[in-house]
N, C-alpha and C positions, 0 to 999 in steps of 0.2 A: 504494499499499499504506500504510494508516494504521496507526500504532503509538502507541496511547495506552492509558489505563486500566490494567487488571490482567490478567495472563495466568497460565497454569499451566505450571510446569516439572515434568516427570514422566518417570521412567525406565519406569514401568509402561506408559505409552502406546507406548513403543518396544519393550520387551522382554517385556511381559505377553502374556496370551492375545490373539490378534489380533481375535477376535470381540468380546471385552469392550473392547478398545482402541477399536474403531470405535464401539461403543455409548456408551462413556464420552466419546469426543471429540465426538460429536453432542450429548450432554447438556450438556457443558461450553460448547459454543457457544450452546445454548439458555439456559443460566444467565447468559450475558452476558460471559463471559471473552473477551478481545480477541485472544489468541494462545496457542498451544500449543507448548511448547518441549520438544525431545527430545534425548538425548545420543547420542554416537557413540563407541563403543569397539570398532568393528569390525562387520563384517556388512553386510547389504544395506540401508544407511540410506536410500537413495533410494526403495527399494520400500516401506519403512515410512512415509516422508513421503507417498508417493502414497496409501497406505491412509488416512491421516488427512485428506489433502486431499479424497479422495473421500467421506469420511464427514461432511464439514462443508461448509457453504454459502459462507460469506464471510469467515471469520476467518483470521488469518495462521497458518501452520505454520512453525516455525523450528527450526533445529538449534542446540543449545546444548551442545556445539559439533560441527561437522564437524572431525574430526582430520586435519590436513593431511598427516601421515605416512602415512596409510592410503588416500589418494585422489590421483589426478593432476588438475592443473588442467583438462585437456582433457575428462576424463570428467565432472568436476564441472560444467563449464560446459554440456556437452551435456545432462546429466541435468536441470539447472536449466531449460534452454530447453524441454526436452520437457514437464516438469511445468508450467511457466508456460503453454505453449501449451494444455495440456489442461485446466488448472484456474484460469486467470487469474493475475494478479500477486499471489499469496498465499504464496509460498514465500520466506522470508527465510533466507539462508544465513549462519549464524554460524560462524565459522572460528576454530580455536585451535591452539596448538602443543603442547597436552597436556604431559606431564611426562617427564623424563629416565628415572626409574625404570620407568615403564610401557613406553616405547618401546625402551629399551636391554635390557629383559628378554629380548626375542626376537632382538635384533641388537645386541650390545654396541657402543657407540660411534656408533650412528646419530644419536642426539640431539645435534646440534652447532649452534651459532649459530642459535638459534631465531628471533631477530628477522630475520636474513638469510633463513632458510628461509620465514618468513611473507612477506616482501617478494617473494621469487622466485615463491611461490605466487600472489600477487596479480598479478605480472607475467604469469604463465601464464593467469590468468582474463582479463586485459586482451587477450591475444594470441590467445585461442581463437576458433574460429569456430562459432557466434557468441560474442562476448565476453559475460562475465557482468557486468552493469552494476554499477557501484559503489553505486548506490542500492538494490540488492537484496542487499547483503552487509554484515555487521558483524563486528567482531573481539572475541573474548574477550581482555581486556586488564586487567592489574592495575598494572603498573609504568609509569612515565612514557613510555618510548620506544615501547612497544606501543600505549599510549593515543594518542600523537601519530600513529603510523602509521594507526591506526583513524580518526582524525579527518580525515586528509588523503586517505585512499585508499578509504574505505568510508562507509557512511551513519552509522556510530556505534559505540558501545562496549557490549558485553555483559559487565559484570563479574559474576563468580560468587563467592559466599561472601563478601559484603562488608557492612559496616554503612553507615548513611547518611552517616557521616563520609567514607567513600571515595567515595560518590556525589557529595558536595559537592566533593571534590578533583578528580574527573574532570570535572565540570561547569565548574569554574574552569579547567581546563586546556584543554578543548576549545572553550569559548565557547558562543555561543547557537545555532550551526547544527546540529552533529552530534547524533544521538540518543544518550541515555544510558538503558540498558535493564538495570538490575541485577536479579539473582536474589536472592530473600529466602527463606530456610528458615524453616518455621514448624512448631510442635508444639502442638496443642490439648491442653493438660494441666491438671490441677487444681492441681498443686503442683510445686515445683522438683525434688523427688526423682523423680517420674514423668517429667518432661521430661528430666532428665539420663540416666535409665535408657534412654530411647529415643535421645537425641541424642549422648551422649558416644562411643559406638562409631563411629557414623557420622562424627562430626567428627574423630575420631582418624585415620580413613582418609584424610582430606584434609590434616590438619595434619602428617602424616608425609611429605607432598610438599613439597619445597623451595619451589616457587612460592607456595603458599598460606601456609606458615609465614613466608616472608620478607615477604609482604605484611602479614600481622598484626603482624610486628615494626616494619615501616615506619609502622604506625598508632600506635605507641607502647606496645604491649604488650611484656612482658618474655619472655625465654626461659623463665623459670619459669612464666609464665602459659600459654605454649604447651605446655610439657611436661606440665603438670598439668591442662591444659584447665580453668583456673580459672573460677569463676562469672562473673568479669568478661569473659573471652573468650567463654564460652559465651553469655552474654546479649547480647554485641555481635553475634555472628554468627547466632545462632538466636533468633527471637522465640517465646516460649512463653506460654501462658495461654489466655484465651478469645478470642472473635472480635474483641472490642474491642481487645485487645492487638495482634492482627495488624493491624487497621485502623490503629492508632496508628503502628505501624512503617512500614506502606506510606505513610501520609501524611508521615512523616519523610523517606523517600526522595524523595517528590514535592517537599517543601519544599526539599530539598537539590539539586534540579535533575533528577530523573528524569523522563523522558517516559512510561515504561511500567515497571511492576514485575512480574516474573513470580515467583509464589509457589510454592515446593516444599513439600509437606506430608509430614512424616515421622510414621509411626505405629509401634506395636509390631511389626507384621508388615510388613516392608519389601517383600514381594512382592505384598501385596494392594493393589488400587486403593482409594485413600482417598476413596471416593465420597461417603460421608456427610459427611466433613470438607470436601470441595469444595462440597457443597450449603450447608453452614453458612457457609462463607466467602463464597460468592456472594451470600447475603443481606446479609452485613455489608459487603462491599467494593463492591457495585453502586452 
């Protein structure tokens, strides 16, 4: 499984109209993107991954991320083995611990010791029949302990909502071997006002979660920056402007040590497939 170049991170490919998702996935592969990443907030994620695998010929389909609280290691390993047998070695399992407010909403107190929970989940994948290979999995990781776990027990790290500075820190921490696969959010917009109108509500939903807010604070931003979503925070986490601006940010991640960058495009209509934007970016990033 080769992971290089640029990919697409998209909730529409997972939760949008299935027929359009298949068509869009096939087009994204033709446009030259190297991987398609989809989220997991419940539901039949493996069925959705299978649909994307069937719609594409040779690119990687990845979860960004599989929520470990919503799956068992045994079922996960079995599903991965079945999909790999049917479609080749193209399914990359990104695994994450999600966030306490989301998990505890339905079962208060369930979200405890996330690092221990991740290590136990990986133990389960190793013990499953057949086991899910370390080379076919990566971890969503922001802080140093989860990054270390990713480097020692998986193929690498998939940090979400991070600037190139964080990519550099992760590469320094894991060394030359493990993969570093950051997500980069992008808005094709003519000016800051347009970009913030699209991006601030979306960014607020993430920065209200402790894991993301704490990571931004570790990068040197103030609590005031986070609370107000200052231009400084906004520009660090979301690249906006034209295709050249997105290309520049992707290149900064690569220079910082990224092996692959997956770009998530935001538009004024969060439910619509951003197909025109994907086409524009493919020409600039190829």
